[in-house]
C-alpha positions as CSV (number, residue, x, y, z in Angstrom):
1,X,-17.1,-27.1,3.0
2,X,-15.1,-24.0,4.0
3,X,-15.6,-22.4,7.4
4,X,-14.9,-18.8,8.4
5,X,-14.2,-17.5,11.9
6,X,-13.5,-13.9,12.9
7,X,-10.2,-13.5,14.8
8,X,-8.5,-10.6,16.5
9,X,-5.4,-9.2,14.9
10,X,-2.6,-11.1,16.6
11,X,-0.8,-7.9,17.6
12,X,-3.8,-6.7,19.6
13,X,-4.7,-7.3,23.2
14,X,-8.4,-8.1,23.5
15,X,-9.2,-6.4,20.2
16,X,-7.9,-3.0,21.3
17,X,-5.9,-0.6,19.1
18,X,-2.3,-1.3,18.3
19,X,-0.2,1.9,18.8
20,X,2.4,2.4,16.1
21,X,5.5,3.4,17.9
22,X,8.2,2.7,15.3
23,X,9.2,5.3,12.7
24,X,11.1,3.1,10.4
25,X,11.4,-0.5,9.3
26,X,11.0,-3.1,10.9
27,X,7.9,-1.7,12.4
28,X,5.5,-2.8,15.2
29,X,3.9,-6.2,14.6
30,X,0.2,-5.8,13.7
31,X,-0.7,-9.4,12.6
32,X,0.9,-12.7,11.9
33,X,-1.0,-14.6,9.3
34,X,-2.0,-18.3,9.7
35,X,0.7,-20.8,9.1
36,X,0.7,-23.0,6.0
37,X,-0.9,-22.6,2.6
38,X,-4.2,-24.4,3.0
39,X,-6.0,-21.7,5.1
40,X,-6.3,-17.9,4.5
41,X,-6.6,-14.8,6.6
42,X,-8.7,-12.1,5.0
43,X,-7.4,-9.0,6.8
44,X,-9.2,-5.8,7.6
45,X,-7.3,-2.9,9.1
46,X,-8.3,0.7,9.9
47,X,-5.9,3.3,11.1
48,X,-6.6,6.4,13.3
49,X,-4.4,9.5,13.3
50,X,-4.6,11.2,16.7
51,X,-2.0,13.9,15.7
52,X,-2.7,17.5,14.8
53,X,-1.0,17.1,11.4
54,X,-1.0,14.5,8.7
55,X,0.9,11.3,9.4
56,X,2.1,8.7,6.9
57,X,1.6,5.1,7.9
58,X,3.5,2.3,6.2
59,X,2.3,-1.3,6.5
60,X,4.8,-3.9,5.5
61,X,2.7,-6.8,4.2
62,X,4.9,-9.8,4.7
63,X,8.2,-8.2,4.0
64,X,10.0,-4.9,4.1
65,X,10.3,-4.8,0.3
66,X,8.7,-1.6,-1.0
67,X,6.6,-3.7,-3.5
68,X,4.9,-5.3,-0.4
69,X,4.1,-2.0,1.4
70,X,0.9,-0.2,1.8
71,X,1.5,3.5,2.4
72,X,-1.2,6.0,3.3
73,X,-1.2,9.6,4.4
74,X,-3.8,10.0,7.2
75,X,-5.2,13.5,8.0
76,X,-5.5,14.7,11.6
77,X,-8.3,13.1,13.7
78,X,-9.2,10.8,10.8
79,X,-9.8,7.1,10.7
80,X,-9.4,5.3,7.4
81,X,-9.6,1.8,6.0
82,X,-6.1,0.8,5.0
83,X,-6.3,-3.0,4.4
84,X,-9.7,-3.9,2.7
85,X,-9.9,-7.6,3.1
86,X,-6.6,-8.6,1.5
87,X,-5.7,-12.4,1.8
88,X,-2.6,-13.6,3.4
89,X,-1.2,-16.9,4.8
90,X,2.0,-18.9,5.3
91,X,2.9,-17.1,8.6
92,X,3.7,-13.8,6.9
93,X,3.9,-10.9,9.3
94,X,2.3,-7.4,8.9
95,X,4.4,-4.7,10.5
96,X,3.7,-1.0,10.7
97,X,5.6,2.2,11.1
98,X,4.6,5.9,10.9
99,X,6.2,9.2,10.1
100,X,5.5,10.3,13.7
101,X,5.7,7.9,16.7
102,X,2.8,7.2,18.9
103,X,0.2,9.1,16.9
104,X,-1.4,6.3,14.8
105,X,-3.4,3.4,16.2
106,X,-4.6,0.5,14.1
107,X,-7.7,-1.6,14.6
108,X,-9.1,-4.5,12.8
109,X,-9.9,-8.2,12.5
110,X,-9.3,-11.2,10.4
111,X,-11.7,-13.6,8.7
112,X,-9.9,-16.9,9.0
113,X,-11.0,-19.2,6.2
114,X,-10.5,-22.9,6.5
115,X,-10.6,-24.0,2.8
């Protein structure tokens, strides 16, 4: 039978926000998915814009290839869900960068599924 455990994003310290400092690829590490192909990380990420103007956040979901990117414009003082439970494994890395440095923080967790 499958088991599920809630995990912190690997780029977070004690579950706190991850400040996005980088403004281009390769961005700041947000999470490294579980190694191998038999287990899955179901990833949930929210992003908060602390700037006074809109900031564009790009999450590189396993590679810098634009086909693997999630890109979202976040309004000032807004927090939005940017990764709604997407599955990932095989040690792929999620990295993030923003159009303005130090103005976006990402928060989240992983449901690690042992299948």
